[in-house]
Backbone atoms as SQL, in Angstrom:
CREATE TABLE atoms (id INTEGER PRIMARY KEY, chain TEXT, resi INTEGER, resn TEXT, atom TEXT, x REAL, y REAL, z REAL);
INSERT INTO atoms VALUES
  (1, 'A', 1, 'UNK', 'N', 92.574, 94.644, 135.102),
  (2, 'A', 1, 'UNK', 'CA', 93.298, 95.445, 134.131),
  (3, 'A', 1, 'UNK', 'C', 92.407, 95.690, 132.921),
  (4, 'A', 2, 'UNK', 'N', 92.518, 96.865, 132.400),
  (5, 'A', 2, 'UNK', 'CA', 91.845, 97.253, 131.169),
  (6, 'A', 2, 'UNK', 'C', 92.935, 97.593, 130.162),
  (7, 'A', 3, 'UNK', 'N', 92.568, 97.787, 128.904),
  (8, 'A', 3, 'UNK', 'CA', 93.600, 98.159, 127.935),
  (9, 'A', 3, 'UNK', 'C', 93.008, 98.948, 126.775),
  (10, 'A', 4, 'UNK', 'N', 93.883, 99.690, 126.110),
  (11, 'A', 4, 'UNK', 'CA', 93.581, 100.339, 124.846),
  (12, 'A', 4, 'UNK', 'C', 94.486, 99.711, 123.803),
  (13, 'A', 5, 'UNK', 'N', 93.931, 99.387, 122.649),
  (14, 'A', 5, 'UNK', 'CA', 94.732, 98.915, 121.518),
  (15, 'A', 5, 'UNK', 'C', 95.208, 100.151, 120.773),
  (16, 'A', 6, 'UNK', 'N', 96.516, 100.313, 120.661),
  (17, 'A', 6, 'UNK', 'CA', 97.106, 101.517, 120.071),
  (18, 'A', 6, 'UNK', 'C', 97.565, 101.329, 118.628),
  (19, 'A', 7, 'UNK', 'N', 97.282, 100.172, 118.045),
  (20, 'A', 7, 'UNK', 'CA', 97.690, 99.923, 116.661),
  (21, 'A', 7, 'UNK', 'C', 99.080, 99.326, 116.582),
  (22, 'A', 8, 'UNK', 'N', 99.603, 99.271, 115.364),
  (23, 'A', 8, 'UNK', 'CA', 100.902, 98.633, 115.167),
  (24, 'A', 8, 'UNK', 'C', 101.961, 99.578, 114.622),
  (25, 'A', 9, 'UNK', 'N', 101.545, 100.762, 114.193),
  (26, 'A', 9, 'UNK', 'CA', 102.465, 101.750, 113.629),
  (27, 'A', 9, 'UNK', 'C', 101.751, 103.098, 113.633),
  (28, 'A', 10, 'UNK', 'N', 102.491, 104.189, 113.483),
  (29, 'A', 10, 'UNK', 'CA', 101.826, 105.487, 113.368),
  (30, 'A', 10, 'UNK', 'C', 100.828, 105.493, 112.216),
  (31, 'A', 11, 'UNK', 'N', 99.766, 106.257, 112.371),
  (32, 'A', 11, 'UNK', 'CA', 98.628, 106.198, 111.448),
  (33, 'A', 11, 'UNK', 'C', 98.955, 106.524, 109.991),
  (34, 'A', 12, 'UNK', 'N', 99.909, 107.393, 109.736),
  (35, 'A', 12, 'UNK', 'CA', 100.213, 107.787, 108.359),
  (36, 'A', 12, 'UNK', 'C', 101.447, 107.104, 107.792),
  (37, 'A', 13, 'UNK', 'N', 101.858, 105.999, 108.393),
  (38, 'A', 13, 'UNK', 'CA', 103.061, 105.295, 107.936),
  (39, 'A', 13, 'UNK', 'C', 102.706, 103.914, 107.402),
  (40, 'A', 14, 'UNK', 'N', 103.463, 103.494, 106.405),
  (41, 'A', 14, 'UNK', 'CA', 103.324, 102.118, 105.918),
  (42, 'A', 14, 'UNK', 'C', 103.799, 101.181, 107.013),
  (43, 'A', 15, 'UNK', 'N', 103.200, 100.008, 107.051),
  (44, 'A', 15, 'UNK', 'CA', 103.622, 99.027, 108.057),
  (45, 'A', 15, 'UNK', 'C', 103.529, 97.631, 107.446),
  (46, 'A', 16, 'UNK', 'N', 104.065, 96.672, 108.167),
  (47, 'A', 16, 'UNK', 'CA', 104.012, 95.277, 107.737),
  (48, 'A', 16, 'UNK', 'C', 102.555, 94.873, 107.528),
  (49, 'A', 17, 'UNK', 'N', 102.319, 94.069, 106.493),
  (50, 'A', 17, 'UNK', 'CA', 100.962, 93.663, 106.143),
  (51, 'A', 17, 'UNK', 'C', 100.805, 92.149, 106.252),
  (52, 'A', 18, 'UNK', 'N', 99.895, 91.727, 107.109),
  (53, 'A', 18, 'UNK', 'CA', 99.571, 90.317, 107.255),
  (54, 'A', 18, 'UNK', 'C', 99.033, 89.795, 105.930),
  (55, 'A', 19, 'UNK', 'N', 99.556, 88.672, 105.495),
  (56, 'A', 19, 'UNK', 'CA', 99.089, 88.065, 104.252),
  (57, 'A', 19, 'UNK', 'C', 99.806, 88.584, 103.021),
  (58, 'A', 20, 'UNK', 'N', 100.567, 89.673, 103.162),
  (59, 'A', 20, 'UNK', 'CA', 101.271, 90.243, 102.008),
  (60, 'A', 20, 'UNK', 'C', 102.789, 90.170, 102.166),
  (61, 'A', 21, 'UNK', 'N', 103.278, 90.353, 103.371),
  (62, 'A', 21, 'UNK', 'CA', 104.720, 90.345, 103.633),
  (63, 'A', 21, 'UNK', 'C', 105.130, 88.997, 104.195),
  (64, 'A', 22, 'UNK', 'N', 106.040, 88.326, 103.514),
  (65, 'A', 22, 'UNK', 'CA', 106.437, 86.992, 103.963),
  (66, 'A', 22, 'UNK', 'C', 107.133, 87.032, 105.321),
  (67, 'A', 23, 'UNK', 'N', 107.780, 88.148, 105.654),
  (68, 'A', 23, 'UNK', 'CA', 108.446, 88.293, 106.946),
  (69, 'A', 23, 'UNK', 'C', 107.565, 89.054, 107.944),
  (70, 'A', 24, 'UNK', 'N', 106.249, 88.974, 107.744),
  (71, 'A', 24, 'UNK', 'CA', 105.317, 89.759, 108.561),
  (72, 'A', 24, 'UNK', 'C', 105.544, 89.621, 110.066),
  (73, 'A', 25, 'UNK', 'N', 105.604, 88.424, 110.644),
  (74, 'A', 25, 'UNK', 'CA', 105.682, 88.340, 112.113),
  (75, 'A', 25, 'UNK', 'C', 106.882, 89.093, 112.695),
  (76, 'A', 26, 'UNK', 'N', 108.060, 88.901, 112.120),
  (77, 'A', 26, 'UNK', 'CA', 109.260, 89.562, 112.633),
  (78, 'A', 26, 'UNK', 'C', 109.172, 91.071, 112.436),
  (79, 'A', 27, 'UNK', 'N', 108.760, 91.475, 111.247),
  (80, 'A', 27, 'UNK', 'CA', 108.685, 92.905, 110.940),
  (81, 'A', 27, 'UNK', 'C', 107.629, 93.601, 111.799),
  (82, 'A', 28, 'UNK', 'N', 106.481, 92.966, 111.967),
  (83, 'A', 28, 'UNK', 'CA', 105.408, 93.563, 112.765),
  (84, 'A', 28, 'UNK', 'C', 105.821, 93.708, 114.225),
  (85, 'A', 29, 'UNK', 'N', 106.457, 92.698, 114.779),
  (86, 'A', 29, 'UNK', 'CA', 106.897, 92.798, 116.178),
  (87, 'A', 29, 'UNK', 'C', 107.968, 93.879, 116.339),
  (88, 'A', 30, 'UNK', 'N', 108.857, 94.007, 115.368),
  (89, 'A', 30, 'UNK', 'CA', 109.862, 95.063, 115.389),
  (90, 'A', 30, 'UNK', 'C', 109.184, 96.436, 115.359),
  (91, 'A', 31, 'UNK', 'N', 108.184, 96.600, 114.498),
  (92, 'A', 31, 'UNK', 'CA', 107.449, 97.866, 114.433),
  (93, 'A', 31, 'UNK', 'C', 106.716, 98.136, 115.736),
  (94, 'A', 32, 'UNK', 'N', 106.136, 97.111, 116.326),
  (95, 'A', 32, 'UNK', 'CA', 105.431, 97.291, 117.607),
  (96, 'A', 32, 'UNK', 'C', 106.399, 97.715, 118.704),
  (97, 'A', 33, 'UNK', 'N', 107.598, 97.118, 118.762),
  (98, 'A', 33, 'UNK', 'CA', 108.581, 97.521, 119.771),
  (99, 'A', 33, 'UNK', 'C', 108.984, 98.985, 119.571),
  (100, 'A', 34, 'UNK', 'N', 109.181, 99.372, 118.302),
  (101, 'A', 34, 'UNK', 'CA', 109.534, 100.764, 118.013),
  (102, 'A', 34, 'UNK', 'C', 108.401, 101.704, 118.421),
  (103, 'A', 35, 'UNK', 'N', 107.162, 101.285, 118.214),
  (104, 'A', 35, 'UNK', 'CA', 106.022, 102.116, 118.594),
  (105, 'A', 35, 'UNK', 'C', 105.934, 102.264, 120.111),
  (106, 'A', 36, 'UNK', 'N', 106.159, 101.186, 120.837),
  (107, 'A', 36, 'UNK', 'CA', 106.165, 101.265, 122.304),
  (108, 'A', 36, 'UNK', 'C', 107.226, 102.257, 122.765),
  (109, 'A', 37, 'UNK', 'N', 108.408, 102.160, 122.203),
  (110, 'A', 37, 'UNK', 'CA', 109.481, 103.078, 122.594),
  (111, 'A', 37, 'UNK', 'C', 109.135, 104.523, 122.250),
  (112, 'A', 38, 'UNK', 'N', 108.464, 104.742, 121.121),
  (113, 'A', 38, 'UNK', 'CA', 108.062, 106.093, 120.752),
  (114, 'A', 38, 'UNK', 'C', 107.003, 106.617, 121.731),
  (115, 'A', 39, 'UNK', 'N', 106.047, 105.785, 122.109),
  (116, 'A', 39, 'UNK', 'CA', 105.066, 106.208, 123.111),
  (117, 'A', 39, 'UNK', 'C', 105.766, 106.621, 124.409),
  (118, 'A', 40, 'UNK', 'N', 106.773, 105.871, 124.817),
  (119, 'A', 40, 'UNK', 'CA', 107.492, 106.213, 126.051),
  (120, 'A', 40, 'UNK', 'C', 108.237, 107.541, 125.899),
  (121, 'A', 41, 'UNK', 'N', 108.754, 107.823, 124.714),
  (122, 'A', 41, 'UNK', 'CA', 109.420, 109.116, 124.510),
  (123, 'A', 41, 'UNK', 'C', 108.417, 110.265, 124.545),
  (124, 'A', 42, 'UNK', 'N', 107.234, 110.038, 123.994),
  (125, 'A', 42, 'UNK', 'CA', 106.221, 111.087, 123.930),
  (126, 'A', 42, 'UNK', 'C', 105.508, 111.266, 125.275),
  (127, 'A', 43, 'UNK', 'N', 105.144, 110.172, 125.906),
  (128, 'A', 43, 'UNK', 'CA', 104.310, 110.228, 127.115),
  (129, 'A', 43, 'UNK', 'C', 105.089, 110.020, 128.407),
  (130, 'A', 44, 'UNK', 'N', 106.362, 109.675, 128.315),
  (131, 'A', 44, 'UNK', 'CA', 107.157, 109.364, 129.497),
  (132, 'A', 44, 'UNK', 'C', 107.036, 107.896, 129.869),
  (133, 'A', 45, 'UNK', 'N', 107.842, 107.494, 130.817),
  (134, 'A', 45, 'UNK', 'CA', 107.780, 106.109, 131.292),
  (135, 'A', 45, 'UNK', 'C', 106.435, 105.879, 131.973),
  (136, 'A', 46, 'UNK', 'N', 105.862, 104.696, 131.788),
  (137, 'A', 46, 'UNK', 'CA', 104.559, 104.424, 132.402),
  (138, 'A', 46, 'UNK', 'C', 104.654, 104.426, 133.936),
  (139, 'A', 47, 'UNK', 'N', 103.619, 104.944, 134.580),
  (140, 'A', 47, 'UNK', 'CA', 103.589, 104.906, 136.051),
  (141, 'A', 47, 'UNK', 'C', 103.237, 103.488, 136.520),
  (142, 'A', 48, 'UNK', 'N', 103.365, 103.238, 137.811),
  (143, 'A', 48, 'UNK', 'CA', 102.912, 101.941, 138.340),
  (144, 'A', 48, 'UNK', 'C', 101.460, 101.705, 137.935),
  (145, 'A', 49, 'UNK', 'N', 101.156, 100.453, 137.625),
  (146, 'A', 49, 'UNK', 'CA', 99.793, 100.110, 137.220),
  (147, 'A', 49, 'UNK', 'C', 99.571, 100.200, 135.725),
  (148, 'A', 50, 'UNK', 'N', 100.658, 100.463, 134.948),
  (149, 'A', 50, 'UNK', 'CA', 100.562, 100.563, 133.491),
  (150, 'A', 50, 'UNK', 'C', 101.701, 99.767, 132.870),
  (151, 'A', 51, 'UNK', 'N', 101.405, 99.038, 131.797),
  (152, 'A', 51, 'UNK', 'CA', 102.465, 98.398, 131.019),
  (153, 'A', 51, 'UNK', 'C', 102.008, 98.256, 129.574),
  (154, 'A', 52, 'UNK', 'N', 102.995, 98.217, 128.683),
  (155, 'A', 52, 'UNK', 'CA', 102.744, 97.982, 127.265),
  (156, 'A', 52, 'UNK', 'C', 102.945, 96.503, 126.970),
  (157, 'A', 53, 'UNK', 'N', 102.232, 96.030, 125.954),
  (158, 'A', 53, 'UNK', 'CA', 102.368, 94.633, 125.538),
  (159, 'A', 53, 'UNK', 'C', 102.104, 94.548, 124.043),
  (160, 'A', 54, 'UNK', 'N', 102.833, 93.671, 123.384),
  (161, 'A', 54, 'UNK', 'CA', 102.522, 93.364, 121.990),
  (162, 'A', 54, 'UNK', 'C', 101.470, 92.264, 122.025),
  (163, 'A', 55, 'UNK', 'N', 100.282, 92.586, 121.503),
  (164, 'A', 55, 'UNK', 'CA', 99.166, 91.637, 121.520),
  (165, 'A', 55, 'UNK', 'C', 99.111, 90.864, 120.210),
  (166, 'A', 56, 'UNK', 'N', 98.921, 89.574, 120.309),
  (167, 'A', 56, 'UNK', 'CA', 98.682, 88.724, 119.144),
  (168, 'A', 56, 'UNK', 'C', 97.169, 88.614, 118.960),
  (169, 'A', 57, 'UNK', 'N', 96.706, 88.942, 117.757),
  (170, 'A', 57, 'UNK', 'CA', 95.274, 88.960, 117.462),
  (171, 'A', 57, 'UNK', 'C', 94.973, 87.980, 116.328),
  (172, 'A', 58, 'UNK', 'N', 94.165, 86.953, 116.572),
  (173, 'A', 58, 'UNK', 'CA', 93.851, 85.987, 115.515),
  (174, 'A', 58, 'UNK', 'C', 92.987, 86.626, 114.424),
  (175, 'A', 59, 'UNK', 'N', 93.228, 86.208, 113.195),
  (176, 'A', 59, 'UNK', 'CA', 92.497, 86.715, 112.031),
  (177, 'A', 59, 'UNK', 'C', 92.409, 85.585, 111.015),
  (178, 'A', 60, 'UNK', 'N', 91.503, 85.703, 110.062),
  (179, 'A', 60, 'UNK', 'CA', 91.359, 84.672, 109.028),
  (180, 'A', 60, 'UNK', 'C', 92.663, 84.408, 108.280),
  (181, 'A', 61, 'UNK', 'N', 93.491, 85.447, 108.100),
  (182, 'A', 61, 'UNK', 'CA', 94.742, 85.309, 107.352),
  (183, 'A', 61, 'UNK', 'C', 95.916, 84.919, 108.232),
  (184, 'A', 62, 'UNK', 'N', 95.710, 84.812, 109.532),
  (185, 'A', 62, 'UNK', 'CA', 96.783, 84.491, 110.464),
  (186, 'A', 62, 'UNK', 'C', 96.708, 85.402, 111.672),
  (187, 'A', 63, 'UNK', 'N', 97.806, 85.508, 112.376),
  (188, 'A', 63, 'UNK', 'CA', 97.870, 86.343, 113.574),
  (189, 'A', 63, 'UNK', 'C', 98.496, 87.681, 113.235),
  (190, 'A', 64, 'UNK', 'N', 97.838, 88.778, 113.634),
  (191, 'A', 64, 'UNK', 'CA', 98.438, 90.093, 113.455),
  (192, 'A', 64, 'UNK', 'C', 98.757, 90.675, 114.830),
  (193, 'A', 65, 'UNK', 'N', 99.684, 91.616, 114.861),
  (194, 'A', 65, 'UNK', 'CA', 100.200, 92.152, 116.116),
  (195, 'A', 65, 'UNK', 'C', 99.898, 93.631, 116.261),
  (196, 'A', 66, 'UNK', 'N', 99.528, 94.022, 117.467),
  (197, 'A', 66, 'UNK', 'CA', 99.302, 95.426, 117.797),
  (198, 'A', 66, 'UNK', 'C', 99.880, 95.717, 119.181),
  (199, 'A', 67, 'UNK', 'N', 100.030, 96.996, 119.477),
  (200, 'A', 67, 'UNK', 'CA', 100.493, 97.438, 120.786),
  (201, 'A', 67, 'UNK', 'C', 99.269, 97.732, 121.648),
  (202, 'A', 68, 'UNK', 'N', 99.302, 97.237, 122.858),
  (203, 'A', 68, 'UNK', 'CA', 98.249, 97.551, 123.829),
  (204, 'A', 68, 'UNK', 'C', 98.900, 98.198, 125.044),
  (205, 'A', 69, 'UNK', 'N', 98.215, 99.186, 125.589),
  (206, 'A', 69, 'UNK', 'CA', 98.633, 99.752, 126.871),
  (207, 'A', 69, 'UNK', 'C', 97.617, 99.254, 127.898),
  (208, 'A', 70, 'UNK', 'N', 98.109, 98.494, 128.865),
  (209, 'A', 70, 'UNK', 'CA', 97.264, 97.934, 129.923),
  (210, 'A', 70, 'UNK', 'C', 97.364, 98.838, 131.144),
  (211, 'A', 71, 'UNK', 'N', 96.239, 99.032, 131.819),
  (212, 'A', 71, 'UNK', 'CA', 96.234, 99.941, 132.963),
  (213, 'A', 71, 'UNK', 'C', 95.198, 99.501, 133.985),
  (214, 'A', 72, 'UNK', 'N', 95.455, 99.903, 135.224),
  (215, 'A', 72, 'UNK', 'CA', 94.538, 99.642, 136.324),
  (216, 'A', 72, 'UNK', 'C', 93.441, 100.706, 136.276),
  (217, 'A', 73, 'UNK', 'N', 92.207, 100.331, 135.965),
  (218, 'A', 73, 'UNK', 'CA', 91.142, 101.324, 135.837),
  (219, 'A', 73, 'UNK', 'C', 90.771, 102.013, 137.148),
  (220, 'A', 74, 'UNK', 'N', 91.265, 101.499, 138.271),
  (221, 'A', 74, 'UNK', 'CA', 90.975, 102.114, 139.576),
  (222, 'A', 74, 'UNK', 'C', 92.044, 103.143, 139.967),
  (223, 'A', 75, 'UNK', 'N', 93.104, 103.246, 139.178),
  (224, 'A', 75, 'UNK', 'CA', 94.219, 104.147, 139.481),
  (225, 'A', 75, 'UNK', 'C', 94.157, 105.349, 138.534),
  (226, 'A', 76, 'UNK', 'N', 93.874, 106.519, 139.073),
  (227, 'A', 76, 'UNK', 'CA', 93.690, 107.723, 138.247),
  (228, 'A', 76, 'UNK', 'C', 94.936, 108.045, 137.417),
  (229, 'A', 77, 'UNK', 'N', 96.136, 107.869, 137.997),
  (230, 'A', 77, 'UNK', 'CA', 97.366, 108.155, 137.242),
  (231, 'A', 77, 'UNK', 'C', 97.533, 107.168, 136.089),
  (232, 'A', 78, 'UNK', 'N', 97.211, 105.905, 136.332),
  (233, 'A', 78, 'UNK', 'CA', 97.322, 104.892, 135.285),
  (234, 'A', 78, 'UNK', 'C', 96.328, 105.173, 134.160),
  (235, 'A', 79, 'UNK', 'N', 95.106, 105.521, 134.509),
  (236, 'A', 79, 'UNK', 'CA', 94.081, 105.838, 133.507),
  (237, 'A', 79, 'UNK', 'C', 94.504, 107.057, 132.699),
  (238, 'A', 80, 'UNK', 'N', 95.009, 108.086, 133.382),
  (239, 'A', 80, 'UNK', 'CA', 95.423, 109.313, 132.689),
  (240, 'A', 80, 'UNK', 'C', 96.561, 109.031, 131.711),
  (241, 'A', 81, 'UNK', 'N', 97.523, 108.206, 132.109),
  (242, 'A', 81, 'UNK', 'CA', 98.639, 107.873, 131.217),
  (243, 'A', 81, 'UNK', 'C', 98.130, 107.116, 129.990),
  (244, 'A', 82, 'UNK', 'N', 97.297, 106.108, 130.197),
  (245, 'A', 82, 'UNK', 'CA', 96.766, 105.322, 129.077),
  (246, 'A', 82, 'UNK', 'C', 95.953, 106.210, 128.136),
  (247, 'A', 83, 'UNK', 'N', 95.159, 107.108, 128.690),
  (248, 'A', 83, 'UNK', 'CA', 94.383, 108.022, 127.852),
  (249, 'A', 83, 'UNK', 'C', 95.294, 108.954, 127.068),
  (250, 'A', 84, 'UNK', 'N', 96.383, 109.415, 127.697),
  (251, 'A', 84, 'UNK', 'CA', 97.343, 110.277, 127.003),
  (252, 'A', 84, 'UNK', 'C', 97.953, 109.527, 125.818),
  (253, 'A', 85, 'UNK', 'N', 98.289, 108.269, 126.020),
  (254, 'A', 85, 'UNK', 'CA', 98.823, 107.459, 124.912),
  (255, 'A', 85, 'UNK', 'C', 97.802, 107.367, 123.781),
  (256, 'A', 86, 'UNK', 'N', 96.565, 107.077, 124.135),
  (257, 'A', 86, 'UNK', 'CA', 95.518, 106.928, 123.130),
  (258, 'A', 86, 'UNK', 'C', 95.280, 108.238, 122.378),
  (259, 'A', 87, 'UNK', 'N', 95.298, 109.346, 123.092),
  (260, 'A', 87, 'UNK', 'CA', 95.002, 110.643, 122.485),
  (261, 'A', 87, 'UNK', 'C', 96.168, 111.233, 121.704),
  (262, 'A', 88, 'UNK', 'N', 97.390, 110.838, 122.028),
  (263, 'A', 88, 'UNK', 'CA', 98.558, 111.412, 121.357),
  (264, 'A', 88, 'UNK', 'C', 99.234, 110.414, 120.425),
  (265, 'A', 89, 'UNK', 'N', 98.494, 109.409, 120.003),
  (266, 'A', 89, 'UNK', 'CA', 99.069, 108.412, 119.096),
  (267, 'A', 89, 'UNK', 'C', 99.705, 109.125, 117.904),
  (268, 'A', 90, 'UNK', 'N', 100.951, 108.784, 117.582),
  (269, 'A', 90, 'UNK', 'CA', 101.659, 109.506, 116.531),
  (270, 'A', 90, 'UNK', 'C', 101.126, 109.195, 115.132),
  (271, 'A', 91, 'UNK', 'N', 101.316, 110.143, 114.238),
  (272, 'A', 91, 'UNK', 'CA', 100.962, 109.911, 112.838),
  (273, 'A', 91, 'UNK', 'C', 102.191, 109.517, 112.022),
  (274, 'A', 92, 'UNK', 'N', 103.387, 109.791, 112.558),
  (275, 'A', 92, 'UNK', 'CA', 104.636, 109.471, 111.850),
  (276, 'A', 92, 'UNK', 'C', 105.661, 108.926, 112.840),
  (277, 'A', 93, 'UNK', 'N', 106.588, 108.138, 112.323),
  (278, 'A', 93, 'UNK', 'CA', 107.708, 107.681, 113.145),
  (279, 'A', 93, 'UNK', 'C', 108.581, 108.879, 113.476),
  (280, 'A', 94, 'UNK', 'N', 109.091, 108.942, 114.709),
  (281, 'A', 94, 'UNK', 'CA', 110.075, 109.962, 115.039),
  (282, 'A', 94, 'UNK', 'C', 111.458, 109.455, 114.607),
  (283, 'A', 95, 'UNK', 'N', 112.456, 110.310, 114.708),
  (284, 'A', 95, 'UNK', 'CA', 113.805, 109.953, 114.231),
  (285, 'A', 95, 'UNK', 'C', 114.355, 108.725, 114.949),
  (286, 'A', 96, 'UNK', 'N', 114.173, 108.658, 116.267),
  (287, 'A', 96, 'UNK', 'CA', 114.674, 107.505, 117.025),
  (288, 'A', 96, 'UNK', 'C', 114.015, 106.210, 116.564),
  (289, 'A', 97, 'UNK', 'N', 112.725, 106.244, 116.284),
  (290, 'A', 97, 'UNK', 'CA', 112.028, 105.046, 115.803),
  (291, 'A', 97, 'UNK', 'C', 112.525, 104.648, 114.422),
  (292, 'A', 98, 'UNK', 'N', 112.744, 105.630, 113.541),
  (293, 'A', 98, 'UNK', 'CA', 113.276, 105.313, 112.202),
  (294, 'A', 98, 'UNK', 'C', 114.628, 104.630, 112.311),
  (295, 'A', 99, 'UNK', 'N', 115.476, 105.109, 113.213),
  (296, 'A', 99, 'UNK', 'CA', 116.786, 104.483, 113.418),
  (297, 'A', 99, 'UNK', 'C', 116.635, 103.073, 113.987),
  (298, 'A', 100, 'UNK', 'N', 115.724, 102.910, 114.935),
  (299, 'A', 100, 'UNK', 'CA', 115.474, 101.588, 115.523),
  (300, 'A', 100, 'UNK', 'C', 114.987, 100.603, 114.459),
  (301, 'A', 101, 'UNK', 'N', 114.080, 101.038, 113.610),
  (302, 'A', 101, 'UNK', 'CA', 113.561, 100.174, 112.545),
  (303, 'A', 101, 'UNK', 'C', 114.649, 99.845, 111.532),
  (304, 'A', 102, 'UNK', 'N', 115.462, 100.817, 111.182),
  (305, 'A', 102, 'UNK', 'CA', 116.557, 100.571, 110.238),
  (306, 'A', 102, 'UNK', 'C', 117.554, 99.580, 110.829),
  (307, 'A', 103, 'UNK', 'N', 117.842, 99.705, 112.116),
  (308, 'A', 103, 'UNK', 'CA', 118.752, 98.787, 112.784),
  (309, 'A', 103, 'UNK', 'C', 118.174, 97.372, 112.796),
  (310, 'A', 104, 'UNK', 'N', 116.877, 97.254, 113.033),
  (311, 'A', 104, 'UNK', 'CA', 116.220, 95.945, 113.022),
  (312, 'A', 104, 'UNK', 'C', 116.272, 95.297, 111.656),
  (313, 'A', 105, 'UNK', 'N', 116.071, 96.090, 110.605),
  (314, 'A', 105, 'UNK', 'CA', 116.152, 95.551, 109.244),
  (315, 'A', 105, 'UNK', 'C', 117.568, 95.102, 108.929),
  (316, 'A', 106, 'UNK', 'N', 118.562, 95.849, 109.405),
  (317, 'A', 106, 'UNK', 'CA', 119.952, 95.480, 109.178),
  (318, 'A', 106, 'UNK', 'C', 120.267, 94.150, 109.863),
  (319, 'A', 107, 'UNK', 'N', 119.782, 93.959, 111.100),
  (320, 'A', 107, 'UNK', 'CA', 120.016, 92.697, 111.808),
  (321, 'A', 107, 'UNK', 'C', 119.360, 91.540, 111.065),
  (322, 'A', 108, 'UNK', 'N', 118.166, 91.756, 110.493),
  (323, 'A', 108, 'UNK', 'CA', 117.492, 90.693, 109.754),
  (324, 'A', 108, 'UNK', 'C', 118.315, 90.251, 108.547),
  (325, 'A', 109, 'UNK', 'N', 118.953, 91.205, 107.867),
  (326, 'A', 109, 'UNK', 'CA', 119.771, 90.851, 106.683),
  (327, 'A', 109, 'UNK', 'C', 121.001, 90.068, 107.073),
  (328, 'A', 110, 'UNK', 'N', 121.537, 90.319, 108.266),
  (329, 'A', 110, 'UNK', 'CA', 122.764, 89.659, 108.703),
  (330, 'A', 110, 'UNK', 'C', 122.481, 88.291, 109.290),
  (331, 'A', 111, 'UNK', 'N', 121.304, 88.087, 109.849),
  (332, 'A', 111, 'UNK', 'CA', 120.960, 86.815, 110.501),
  (333, 'A', 111, 'UNK', 'C', 120.908, 85.686, 109.486),
  (334, 'A', 112, 'UNK', 'N', 121.325, 84.488, 109.917),
  (335, 'A', 112, 'UNK', 'CA', 121.279, 83.319, 109.006),
  (336, 'A', 112, 'UNK', 'C', 119.870, 82.858, 108.747);
């Protein structure tokens, strides 16, 4: 399996900051889930041989999270899908992602 790191949020959007946001892990994972769902809306459901994963990446300030699309490099359809994700990475959250993020923030406020 090979993979592309797709980041943690659309390129022109604010996102959770490691070392600055006390709720970074929860917020970052929520943003990554929303990003995965947005990729699926833009690129369609992944074909066999492709899956998304939230990757934990060690850093001096702690662990930061990004979305990776993993694919079978021997499968042309899998490679094409992963490349489409990489090439069409969004610059802004779509409406569904904004609603998903707002819902996640609401659940965080209600949780004990």
